[in-house]
C-alpha positions in Angstrom: 2.1 2.5 -5.0 4.1 2.1 -8.2 7.1 0.0 -9.0 8.4 -2.9 -10.9 8.0 -6.7 -10.5 11.0 -8.7 -9.5 9.5 -12.2 -9.1 6.6 -14.3 -8.0 6.4 -16.4 -4.8 3.6 -18.9 -4.0 1.5 -17.2 -6.7 2.1 -13.7 -5.3 3.8 -11.0 -7.3 6.8 -9.4 -5.5 7.3 -5.8 -6.5 9.7 -3.0 -5.6 8.5 0.5 -5.3 10.9 3.2 -6.5 11.2 4.6 -3.0 12.8 1.4 -2.0 15.9 2.2 -4.0 16.3 5.4 -2.0 16.0 3.6 1.4 18.3 0.8 0.2 21.0 3.2 -0.7 20.6 5.2 2.5 20.6 2.1 4.7 23.7 0.7 2.9 25.6 4.0 3.3 24.6 4.2 7.0 25.6 0.6 7.7 28.9 1.0 5.8 29.8 3.9 8.2 28.7 1.8 11.3 30.6 -1.3 10.2 33.7 0.8 9.5 33.5 2.1 13.1 33.1 -1.5 14.3 36.0 -2.7 12.2 38.7 0.0 11.8 40.9 -2.5 10.0 38.4 -3.1 7.3 38.9 -1.5 3.9 36.0 0.8 2.8 35.1 -1.5 0.0 34.8 -4.4 2.4 32.6 -2.5 4.8 30.4 -1.4 1.9 30.0 -4.9 0.6 29.0 -6.2 4.0 26.6 -3.3 4.4 25.0 -4.0 1.0 24.6 -7.6 2.0 23.1 -6.7 5.3 20.6 -4.4 3.5 19.6 -7.1 1.1 19.2 -9.7 3.8 17.2 -7.2 5.9 14.7 -6.6 3.1 14.6 -10.3 2.5 13.4 -10.6 6.2 10.8 -7.9 5.5 9.7 -9.9 2.5 9.3 -13.0 4.7 7.3 -10.9 7.2 4.9 -9.9 4.5 4.8 -13.3 3.0 3.7 -14.7 6.3 0.8 -12.3 6.3 -0.1 -13.2 2.7 0.0 -17.0 3.2 -2.2 -16.9 6.2 -4.6 -14.6 4.4 -4.7 -17.0 1.4 -5.4 -19.9 3.7 -8.7 -18.1 4.6 -9.6 -17.6 1.0 -8.5 -14.0 0.8 -6.7 -13.2 -2.5 -3.3 -11.5 -2.3 -2.4 -9.5 -5.4 1.2 -8.6 -4.6 3.8 -7.8 -2.0 5.6 -4.5 -2.4 8.8 -3.3 -0.8 8.9 0.4 -0.3 10.4 3.3 1.7 9.1 2.1 5.1 9.4 -1.6 4.7 6.8 -3.8 2.9 3.0 -4.0 2.3 0.8 -6.9 1.2 -1.9 -5.9 -1.3 -4.8 -8.0 0.1 -8.0 -7.9 -2.0 -10.5 -7.6 0.9 -10.9 -7.8 4.6 -10.5 -11.2 6.4 -13.7 -13.1 6.8 -13.6 -13.2 10.6 -12.0 -11.7 13.7 -10.0 -14.9 14.1 -8.7 -14.7 10.5 -7.8 -11.0 11.1 -5.9 -11.8 14.3 -3.9 -14.7 12.8 -3.1 -12.8 9.6 -1.9 -9.8 11.6 0.0 -11.5 14.4 2.0 -13.9 12.2 4.1 -11.0 10.7 5.6 -9.7 14.0 6.1 -13.3 15.2 8.1 -14.0 12.0 10.3 -11.0 12.4 10.9 -11.7 16.1 11.6 -15.4 15.4 14.1 -14.4 12.7 15.8 -12.0 15.1 16.1 -14.6 17.8 17.4 -17.2 15.3 20.1 -14.8 14.1 21.2 -14.1 17.7 21.2 -17.8 18.6 23.4 -18.6 15.6 25.9 -15.8 16.3 27.8 -17.6 19.2 28.3 -20.6 17.0 29.9 -18.5 14.3 32.6 -17.0 16.4 35.1 -17.9 19.2 34.9 -14.4 20.6 33.2 -14.2 24.0 29.9 -12.2 23.6 29.2 -11.9 27.3 32.4 -11.9 29.4 34.0 -8.8 27.8 33.2 -5.3 29.1 34.8 -3.7 26.0 32.1 -3.9 23.4 34.1 -2.1 20.8 37.0 -4.7 21.1 34.5 -7.5 20.8 32.9 -6.0 17.7 36.2 -5.4 16.1 37.0 -9.1 16.2 33.8 -10.3 14.5 34.0 -11.6 11.0 31.8 -10.4 8.1 29.1 -13.1 8.6 29.0 -12.6 12.4 28.8 -8.9 11.9 25.7 -9.4 9.7 24.1 -11.7 12.3 24.8 -9.4 15.2 23.1 -6.5 13.4 20.2 -8.5 11.8 19.2 -10.1 15.1 18.2 -6.9 17.1 16.9 -5.1 14.1 14.4 -7.8 13.2 13.3 -8.0 16.9 12.8 -4.3 16.9 10.8 -4.4 13.7 8.6 -7.1 15.1 8.0 -5.2 18.4 7.4 -1.9 16.6 4.7 -3.6 14.4 2.9 -4.7 17.6 2.1 -1.1 18.5 -1.7 -0.9 18.6 -1.8 1.6 15.8 -3.9 0.7 12.7 -2.8 -0.1 10.0 0.3 -1.6 11.7 0.0 -5.3 12.7 -0.7 -4.4 16.3 -3.5 -2.1 15.2 -5.0 -5.0 13.3 -4.6 -7.3 16.3 -6.5 -4.6 18.3 -9.2 -4.4 15.6 -9.5 -8.2 15.7 -10.1 -8.1 19.5 -12.6 -5.2 19.2 -14.3 -7.0 16.3 -14.6 -10.2 18.4 -16.0 -8.3 21.3 -18.5 -6.1 19.4 -19.2 -8.3 16.4 -19.0 -5.1 14.3 -16.0 -4.8 11.9 -16.7 -1.2 11.0 -16.9 0.0 14.6 -13.7 -2.0 15.4 -12.0 -0.3 12.4 -13.1 3.1 13.5 -11.6 2.7 17.0 -8.4 1.0 15.7 -8.0 3.9 13.2 -8.4 6.4 16.0 -5.7 4.6 17.9 -3.4 4.8 14.9 -4.0 8.5 14.4 -3.3 9.1 18.1 -0.1 7.2 18.2 0.9 8.8 14.9 0.6 12.2 16.4 2.4 11.2 19.5 5.3 10.0 17.3 5.2 13.4 15.5 5.4 15.3 18.8 8.2 13.0 20.0 10.2 13.5 16.9 9.8 17.3 17.1 10.9 17.2 20.7 13.9 15.1 19.8 15.0 17.7 17.2 15.1 20.3 20.0 17.3 18.1 22.2 14.9 16.0 24.2 16.2 12.5 25.0 13.4 10.0 24.9 13.7 6.4 26.1 14.3 3.9 23.2 14.1 6.7 20.7 17.1 8.7 21.6 17.6 12.4 20.5 19.0 14.5 17.7 17.9 16.1 14.5 18.2 13.1 12.2 16.4 10.7 14.6 13.8 13.2 15.4 12.9 13.9 11.8 12.7 10.2 11.0 10.4 9.5 14.0 8.2 12.5 13.0 8.1 11.2 9.4 7.0 7.7 10.6 4.4 9.3 12.8 3.1 11.4 9.9 2.9 8.4 7.7 1.1 6.3 10.3 -1.4 9.0 11.1 -2.1 9.5 7.4 -2.6 5.8 6.8 -5.0 5.5 9.7 -6.9 8.5 8.5 -7.1 7.1 5.0 -8.5 3.8 6.5 -11.3 5.8 8.2 -12.0 7.7 5.0 -12.1 4.4 3.0 -14.5 2.9 5.6 -16.8 6.0 5.3 -16.6 5.8 1.5 -17.6 2.1 1.5 -20.5 2.9 3.8 -21.6 5.7 1.5 -21.6 3.5 -1.5 -23.0 0.5 0.3 -26.0 -1.1 -1.6 -25.3 0.8 -4.8 -24.4 -0.9 -8.1 -22.6 0.2 -11.2 -25.9 0.4 -13.1 -27.0 3.3 -10.9 -24.2 5.6 -12.1 -23.1 4.3 -15.4 -23.6 6.4 -18.6 -25.8 4.6 -21.0 -25.6 7.1 -23.8 -21.8 7.2 -24.0 -20.2 8.0 -27.3 -18.4 5.1 -29.1 -16.0 4.6 -31.9 -16.0 2.1 -34.7 -12.8 0.1 -35.4 -12.6 1.5 -39.0 -12.9 5.1 -37.9 -9.9 7.2 -38.7 -7.8 8.7 -35.9 -8.4 12.1 -37.4 -12.2 11.7 -37.2 -11.8 10.4 -33.6 -9.8 13.5 -32.6 -11.9 16.1 -34.3 -15.4 14.7 -33.7 -15.0 13.1 -30.3 -11.9 13.9 -28.2 -11.6 17.6 -29.0 -15.3 18.7 -28.6 -16.1 16.2 -25.9 -14.9 15.7 -22.3 -14.0 12.0 -22.6 -10.4 11.0 -22.5 -11.2 7.6 -23.9 -13.9 5.9 -25.9 -15.1 2.3 -26.1 -14.6 0.8 -29.6 -17.7 -1.2 -30.6 -18.5 -3.4 -33.5 -22.0 -4.8 -34.0 -22.8 -3.9 -30.3 -19.8 -5.9 -29.1 -17.0 -4.2 -27.2 -13.7 -4.8 -29.1 -11.4 -2.4 -27.3 -10.9 1.1 -25.9 -9.0 4.0 -27.5 -7.7 6.9 -25.5 -5.9 10.2 -25.9 -2.6 8.5 -24.9 -3.0 6.0 -27.7 -3.5 8.9 -30.2 -0.3 10.6 -29.0 1.6 7.6 -30.2 0.7 8.4 -33.8 2.1 11.3 -35.8 -0.6 13.9 -36.8 0.4 13.4 -40.4 -0.8 9.8 -40.2 -4.1 10.4 -38.4 -6.2 10.3 -41.6 -4.7 7.0 -42.8 -4.7 5.3 -39.4 -7.8 3.4 -38.3 -8.7 3.3 -34.6 -8.3 -0.5 -34.6 -4.5 0.0 -35.2 -4.0 1.9 -32.0 -6.8 0.8 -29.6 -6.3 -1.5 -26.6 -8.0 -4.8 -27.0 -10.6 -6.1 -24.6 -7.9 -8.4 -23.2 -6.0 -5.4 -21.9 -9.0 -3.4 -20.7 -10.6 -3.7 -17.3 -14.4 -4.0 -17.5 -17.3 -4.2 -15.1 -20.9 -5.3 -15.1 -24.1 -3.5 -14.2 -24.7 -5.6 -11.0 -21.1 -5.2 -9.6 -21.0 -3.2 -6.3 -20.2 0.4 -7.0 -17.6 0.5 -4.2 -15.6 -2.3 -5.7 -15.7 -0.8 -9.2 -14.7 2.6 -7.9 -11.8 1.0 -6.0 -10.7 -0.7 -9.3 -10.8 2.7 -11.1 -8.7 4.3 -8.4 -6.3 1.3 -8.1 -5.5 1.2 -11.8 -5.6 5.0 -12.1 -8.0 5.1 -15.0 -10.9 7.5 -15.6 -13.5 5.2 -17.0 -14.4 1.5 -17.4 -16.7 -0.2 -19.9 -19.8 -1.9 -18.5 -20.6 -5.0 -20.4 -23.1 -7.8 -20.5 -22.1 -11.0 -22.4 -19.6 -9.0 -24.4 -22.1 -6.2 -25.3 -21.4 -2.7 -24.2 -24.2 -1.3 -22.1 -22.5 1.8 -20.7 -19.4 3.4 -19.2 -18.6 4.0 -15.6 -16.6 7.2 -15.1 -14.6 8.0 -12.0 -15.7 11.7 -12.2 -19.4 10.7 -12.1 -18.8 8.7 -8.9 -16.8 11.5 -7.4 -19.5 14.0 -8.3 -22.2 11.8 -6.7 -20.2 11.7 -3.5 -19.8 15.5 -3.5 -23.6 15.8 -3.9 -24.6 13.1 -1.5 -22.4 14.1 1.4 -22.9 17.3 3.5 -20.9 18.8 6.4 -22.4 18.2 9.8 -21.2 19.4 13.2 -19.6 17.0 15.6 -19.3 17.5 19.4 -15.7 18.8 19.2 -16.9 21.7 17.1 -15.1 20.4 14.0 -17.0 19.2 11.0 -16.9 16.1 9.0 -18.7 15.0 5.9 -21.5 12.6 6.1 -23.8 11.3 3.4 -27.3 12.6 3.3 -30.6 10.8 2.6 -30.8 7.0 2.8 -27.1 6.5 3.4 -26.9 8.4 6.7 -27.2 5.2 8.8 -24.3 3.6 7.0 -22.0 6.6 7.5 -22.8 6.8 11.3 -21.9 3.2 11.6 -18.5 3.6 10.0 -17.2 7.1 10.6 
């Protein structure tokens, strides 16, 4: 998930994914239409400004929801890299699983509690902000038309936050409710991987139910709490697809971790990897290494010490006319800007780092000395060779690692 940083709270980076801009505009436009219907006397600009404020406050509530998750996780010693607001709300980038079922439960449940508490607070404050009776009038449209801008915000933010909290309590991993379910299963079985497997299955099932419900709504079915219509149906189906995909990815990630369990970087790193010297010209780098070889980047080494990494993208920043006169040291990334690993690091963690940072290789160092390169393609190739299709009772097939890793896969897939 890509985006840009907008700030830092309690040591946690807050980021906005580009998809958030789309949903912010869509939500603001939709709310401006709704508020104009509530308040026929409002000017379009006024309705738009209130709608934009409502959208910003709503995503502020989403941020508080995710921040609650993150702070509880940090209290259990789990590092939180960032919080990202995106198309469907927010996500906390937590470095690893909670250390216990109790930590998992508390980390998961605090988010929905925060959203529901915010919703209740907004609704409790609403009567104090207006003299209009909210209970004695049977004409809802007349009551809404008399609300001021602030009260209009509150009357919308209250129910929507409660709805967000309740939706997140669905027992569908990776939603908060699915993580609560996993915590209970983990506590009962003592096996995190088995609990994750069942919680992910629940997430996939509920995801497909939402997809089916959304399709039915597009054909005119009226479902309780979900409504009907093409727009609502497509949105529900999209949420179901996203949820099912996320749950499936969680299962795949679990199987991947099991497959790589016990392996270290040393087992798959390239020891005889080509290197470049800092004084080497870019022209020589291109014609002797990048063109004839299959490496997209080379470590830059001086007296056995890693001093940087130079890649094809670095070369593209230099005009070909200047390649002969430009040394590698002028365009390489220094070691301060290059992620590295060690031979004893777990392979699963290093592979995750490669995927997370979207890089193809990572230098392997010991006390500053280059000892090899870990390439993402080598790990992927090993996975292709180590896994083989096996039949499952339903007649479908899934991929399971062969050899000494079979027991791990059966425990987690």
